C-alpha positions in Angstrom: 42.8 2.9 41.0 41.3 4.7 37.8 38.1 4.1 37.8 36.4 3.4 34.4 35.4 6.1 32.1 31.3 5.7 32.3 31.9 5.2 36.1 29.6 7.4 37.6 30.7 10.5 39.3 31.2 9.8 43.7 30.9 12.5 45.7 33.7 12.9 47.8 32.7 11.2 51.2 31.5 13.9 53.7 29.4 13.3 57.5 26.2 14.9 57.5 24.3 16.9 60.7 20.7 16.8 60.7 18.9 19.2 63.2 15.1 18.6 63.2 12.3 20.2 64.9 8.6 19.4 65.4 7.2 21.5 62.2 5.5 24.5 61.3 2.9 25.4 58.4 4.8 26.8 55.3 2.1 30.2 56.3 0.4 31.8 58.8 -3.1 31.3 56.8 -5.9 28.5 57.8 -5.0 26.8 53.9 -1.6 26.2 55.2 -2.2 24.8 59.1 -5.0 23.0 57.9 -2.6 21.2 55.3 0.5 21.2 58.2 -2.7 19.7 61.3 -3.8 16.9 58.9 0.2 15.2 58.5 0.7 16.3 62.6 -2.4 14.5 64.0 -2.9 12.2 61.6 0.8 10.4 63.2 -0.4 7.4 65.3 2.4 8.5 67.7 0.7 11.8 68.7 -2.6 10.5 68.6 -3.1 7.1 70.2 -6.1 6.0 69.5 -7.7 3.7 66.9 -7.3 5.2 63.4 -11.3 4.2 63.3 -12.1 6.8 66.1 -9.7 9.3 65.3 -10.3 9.9 61.4 -13.3 10.8 61.5 -13.0 13.4 64.6 -9.6 14.5 62.7 -11.4 15.2 59.6 -14.8 16.0 61.1 -14.7 18.3 63.5 -10.7 19.9 64.3 -9.9 20.0 60.4 -12.7 22.6 59.8 -12.6 24.4 62.9 -8.6 24.4 64.5 -7.2 26.1 61.5 -8.5 29.0 61.7 -8.0 29.9 65.4 -4.4 28.7 64.7 -3.3 30.8 61.7 -4.3 33.5 64.2 -2.3 32.6 66.7 0.9 32.2 63.8 0.0 35.3 62.8 0.7 37.6 66.0 4.3 35.4 65.9 5.0 34.9 62.3 8.6 36.7 60.9 9.7 38.0 58.1 11.7 35.3 57.2 9.0 33.3 58.0 8.0 30.8 61.2 9.8 31.5 64.1 10.4 27.8 64.6 11.5 26.8 61.4 14.0 30.0 60.9 15.4 29.7 64.3 16.4 26.2 63.7 17.9 27.3 60.4 20.1 29.9 63.1 21.0 27.2 64.5 21.7 24.7 61.4 24.0 28.2 60.1 25.6 28.5 63.3 26.7 25.1 63.5 27.9 25.1 59.8 32.0 24.6 59.9 31.8 23.6 63.9 33.2 20.2 63.5 35.6 20.8 60.3 35.1 21.1 56.6 33.6 17.8 56.4 30.8 17.9 58.1 27.5 19.4 56.4 24.9 20.7 58.6 21.4 21.1 57.9 17.8 21.2 59.2 14.2 19.7 58.9 10.9 20.0 59.9 9.4 16.6 61.3 6.1 18.0 60.5 5.8 20.4 57.6 9.3 21.7 55.2 11.5 21.5 54.8 10.6 17.7 55.0 13.2 14.9 57.4 12.8 12.6 54.7 14.3 15.6 51.8 17.0 16.5 53.4 18.2 13.3 54.4 18.3 12.1 50.7 20.0 15.5 50.5 23.2 14.9 52.2 23.6 11.7 51.1 23.3 13.1 47.4 25.7 15.8 49.3 28.4 12.5 49.5 27.2 12.1 53.5 27.7 8.4 53.9 27.4 9.0 57.8 24.9 11.1 59.4 23.5 12.0 62.4 19.6 12.7 63.2 19.8 15.0 66.0 16.1 15.6 67.1 16.5 18.8 69.2 13.9 17.7 72.2 15.7 17.6 75.3 13.7 14.9 77.2 12.3 12.2 75.1 8.7 11.5 74.4 7.1 9.5 71.7 5.5 11.8 69.9 8.4 13.8 69.4 11.8 12.2 69.9 10.6 8.4 68.1 9.0 9.5 65.4 11.6 12.1 64.3 13.8 8.9 64.0 10.9 6.8 62.7 11.2 9.4 59.4 14.6 9.0 58.9 14.4 4.9 59.3 11.0 5.6 56.6 13.4 7.3 54.5 16.6 4.5 55.0 14.1 1.9 54.2 13.7 3.7 50.3 17.2 4.2 49.6 19.1 1.1 47.9 22.9 3.3 49.2 22.1 3.9 52.5 24.0 5.9 54.4 25.0 5.0 58.4 22.6 6.6 61.1 23.1 7.5 64.5 20.9 9.4 66.5 20.5 12.4 68.8 20.2 10.5 72.4 17.4 12.8 74.8 19.7 14.6 76.8 17.2 16.3 79.5 20.1 16.4 82.4 23.5 16.8 80.2 25.5 18.9 82.5 26.4 21.1 79.2 22.5 21.9 79.0 21.7 22.8 82.5 24.5 25.3 82.6 23.2 26.2 79.3 20.4 27.3 80.9 21.2 28.5 83.9 24.0 30.9 82.4 20.6 32.2 80.0 18.1 32.1 82.6 20.0 34.6 85.1 20.9 36.7 82.0 17.0 37.0 80.8 16.1 37.9 85.0 19.3 40.4 85.1 17.2 42.1 82.1 13.8 42.0 84.8 12.9 45.7 85.8 11.7 43.3 88.8 12.1 40.7 90.8 9.9 37.8 90.0 8.5 36.6 93.4 8.0 32.9 92.0 9.8 31.3 87.8 7.5 28.7 86.6 9.0 26.0 84.4 6.5 25.4 81.7 6.6 22.1 79.9 4.7 21.1 76.9 1.8 18.7 78.0 1.5 15.8 77.2 -1.7 13.1 78.3 -1.3 11.1 80.9 -1.8 8.5 79.6 1.7 8.2 77.9 3.0 8.2 81.5 1.2 5.2 82.4 2.0 3.2 78.9 5.7 4.1 80.2 7.1 7.2 78.3 10.1 8.8 80.4 8.8 12.2 78.8 7.2 13.4 82.6 10.2 12.0 84.6 12.6 14.0 82.3 10.8 17.3 82.4 11.1 16.9 86.4 14.7 16.0 86.3 15.9 19.1 84.4 13.4 21.2 86.4 14.8 20.1 89.3 19.0 20.2 88.4 17.8 23.5 87.0 16.5 24.7 90.5 19.8 23.7 91.5 21.7 25.3 89.2 19.6 28.9 89.7 20.1 28.4 93.1 16.0 28.8 93.8 12.8 26.9 93.2 10.8 26.4 90.6 7.0 25.4 89.7 6.4 23.4 87.2 3.6 23.3 84.7 2.3 21.7 81.9 0.7 23.2 78.5 -0.9 23.0 75.5 -3.5 21.3 76.4 -5.1 19.7 73.8 -8.8 17.5 73.7 -10.8 15.7 76.6 -8.6 13.0 77.7 -6.5 13.6 80.8 -2.9 15.1 80.7 0.1 16.0 82.7 -1.0 18.5 85.6 -1.1 21.1 86.5 -1.5 22.9 84.1 0.0 26.2 83.3 -2.9 28.4 82.8 -4.4 26.9 85.5 -1.7 27.8 87.5 -1.6 31.1 85.8 -4.8 32.2 86.9 -4.7 31.4 90.8 -1.6 32.0 91.7 -2.6 36.2 92.2 -4.8 35.2 94.3 -2.2 33.6 96.9 -0.1 36.7 97.0 2.6 35.9 94.0 1.6 39.0 91.0 5.3 38.9 89.9 6.5 35.5 88.0 8.6 35.1 85.1 8.5 32.2 83.2 10.7 29.3 81.2 9.8 26.9 79.0 12.7 24.2 79.2 11.6 21.7 77.2 11.7 24.1 74.0 15.2 24.3 72.2 13.9 27.3 69.9 10.8 29.5 70.2 7.7 29.0 69.3 4.0 29.7 68.6 3.7 27.8 71.9 6.2 29.9 73.8 5.5 33.1 71.7 1.7 32.8 71.9 0.8 30.7 74.2 2.9 31.4 77.1 3.9 34.9 76.6 0.8 36.6 74.4 -2.5 34.7 76.3 -0.4 33.5 79.5 0.2 37.2 80.1 -3.3 37.8 79.2 -4.5 35.4 82.5 -2.2 36.1 84.8 -2.8 40.2 84.5 -6.5 39.4 83.9 -6.4 37.5 87.3 -5.0 40.3 89.3 -1.2 39.8 88.6 1.5 43.2 87.7 4.7 41.9 86.7 5.3 39.0 84.0 8.2 37.9 82.0 8.1 35.0 79.4 12.1 34.3 78.9 13.5 33.5 75.9 14.3 29.6 74.8 18.2 28.9 74.3 17.3 29.6 70.4 20.5 30.6 67.9 22.5 32.4 71.4 26.2 32.1 72.0 25.2 29.7 75.1 22.8 27.7 73.3 25.0 27.1 70.0 27.6 26.2 72.5 25.7 24.0 74.0 24.8 22.3 71.0 28.1 22.3 69.6 29.2 20.6 72.8 27.3 17.7 73.1 27.1 17.3 69.2 30.7 16.5 69.0 30.7 13.9 71.3 27.5 12.1 69.3 30.2 12.6 66.1 33.0 11.3 68.3 34.8 8.8 65.7 33.0 10.4 62.7 33.9 13.7 62.1 37.6 13.0 61.8 36.8 10.3 59.0 34.8 11.5 57.0 
């Protein structure tokens, strides 16, 4: 049927794939970090204490003291093309472009900071995507990461008159493709070292102990990932949790505490892998690779290696292609 002459232009029907990661400031300077932290730490999924208690702490203390310290950390790992997390997620999206056919548009977004998740979701809809897969790149489910990304996506839909159909990527902490990719990556990284590690640490981002008690499966997902990777590698892994914040009790053992204690036990050569991060970021490149090394060496360690995340490596992209193709089934061929 021929539409009337005044009919608005309707883009060719497409499918959208939106990769989502946590977020980053726009620049490695205190003002940008302050804006980023204000958004991130105002999310009730991230800080689960009453607003009237938290708001004075956030604005009266944290946003006055923490931005300068965090900016210093970002400056040590900032790339020419920006924040490592945003740059690598952009590379992952570029590597997947065209992987699911010509009618699937691949884009990326940050939950906090830019490019904003809502903006990119609206851009995909404007480009003709009537079906969109939101893919939070967190292997282990956590309300403070996976759920808040999904929250933002559905909040954006709430503002749309013509909503696209939406799917969300489930956690893939125990997916065979993910475990196999980790195994391949870790083995290649270990083979490139000039020393033989006595121990391998698997460091996951920490969460308050209260999240486990409230029913968040994150701790269990981390444990299962580490167990499956240990079995795949055929060697023991020591599970630790990093990035403690505030005075609340966090998941243990803490990565920095374990690093400081290993040399006294005769373990002076270690490698460290971060299976909870889909892309290297300030938490892996500065907290683990730089400060983690300093902690270990200061305690008497001699050899330390922080292994890279899967990032946009061939094995990492192949893994993403496999699990995302499964979630796009029935859509990619119907665009």
